N, C-alpha and C positions, 0 to 999 in steps of 0.2 A: 339683036341681043336676046330677045325674048324666045326666038326660034332656037337659038343655041342651047338655051337652058332647058327648053322643052325636049329637044333632041337627046340632050344628056340624061334627062329624067326617064325618058322613054327607053333609052339604051340600058340604063340601069335597071329598070323594070324588066326588060326582056332578058338580061343576064340572070337576074334572080329567078325568073320563071323557068329558064332552061335549066339552071342549077337545081331548082326543086324538082323538075321533071326527071333529070337524071338520077337524083337521089331516090325518088319513088320507083323508078324502074329497077334500080339496084336492089332495093328492099324487096321488091316482088320477085326478083330473080333469085335472091338469097332464100326467101321463103319456099320457093318452088324446089330449089336445090336440096334444101334440108328435109323436105317432107318425104316420108318413106314411100317407096314405089310399090305399086301393087303388081303381083306377078300372077297372071291368069293361070289357074290350075296348080299352083304350089301346093295349096293345102289339099285340094281333092286328090292329087297324086299319092299322097301319103295315105289317105283313107283308102284309096283303091287297092294299094299295096297290102295293107293289112287285111282287107276284106279278101283278097285274092289268096293270101297265104292261109287265112283261116279256113276258107272253103277247100283249099287244095289239101290242107293237113287232115280235114275230115275225111276226105276220100283216100288219102295216102298217109296214114298215121305213123308209118316207119320211115319216112323220108327225112333224114337227118339234117340235110342242109335247109330244109324248110323250118325246122324247129330252131335251128341257129339264127336264121333270118328273122324270126318272130321274137328271139331272144330268151327261149326257154332252154337253157343249158341242162337244167334238172331233167328235163324230158329226153334230152340227148343221152345223158348218163343212164337213164332207165332203159332206154332202147339198146344201147351198146355201151357197156361200162369202159371197154377199151378204146373207144373213140377219142382221139386226141383233139381237144379244143384249145386253141392258143389263148 
């Protein structure tokens, strides 16, 4: 009788520990899923593009697509007033 009671208590304890373990793993998984992912080079690519266009436009100040890429529509209209910008 005593062994049956001990087995029942041990079984309940193991079920409780297993359920707790599953809940902890689920919480860790949700936390890692919701954390923002870092992308290597995402920010440096933008900076290198801006740097490239600034250097390129210093050498070629009349290159209209370069000024559009930088976002200076006023400079495009100054170079060519008839240039159509959408």
